[in-house]
N, C-alpha and C positions, 0 to 999 in steps of 0.2 A: 801403041794403047791394045789396049785388050779388047779378043774378037767377039768372045763368049758374052751375052745380052745378059746373064747374071752376075758376073762380073763389074761390067757398067754399071750397073741399075744400084750394085753396091757401094760402088767406088763413088756415087753421084751421090747416093742419099746419105756416107759417112760423115761428110762435115755438117749436112744440116740434121743428124741426129746429134753427134758432139754435140756441136754449138747450143741445141735447145739443149740435152742435157748439163751440160757449165752452167748454164742462164738458169735451170731448176735451183741445180745447188747451189748457186751464190743468190737468189729470192728466196729457196730454203735459211739458210745462212741468216738471213734479214730481218725473217720472220721469228724465227728462234730466237734470235738476239732482240730486238723489241716484243717480244713477248717476258723474256727474263727480265729485262731491263722493266718496263715495268712494273712485274711485280717485287721489285729489289724498292724500286719506289716509291710504290705505297706500304713496303715496310716498313721503311721510314718515314714515310708521313705519320705511320702508327704510331710511332714510336717519340714524335717528335710532335700529335696533337698528345698522348699522353703527361709528358714530362709538361706539357702548357700547363695543362689539363687539372698537374698535383702544383704547380708551383701558383697554379692559379687559387685552390684550395689551401695553400698553405697560408694565401696572405689575406684569406676571410678568417 
């Protein structure tokens, strides 16, 4: 075991910081994926609504 106080402090904090960074990256990826999915879904829904309105107008 290291006898240097600062080295001991760094070794004891390193796992916590590492786990925190991994958690942050995972949550960031999830939020970005959700944002992208919602954007794509909105675009698809807009296209489908336009198709529906065009078909509805053609029938009348």
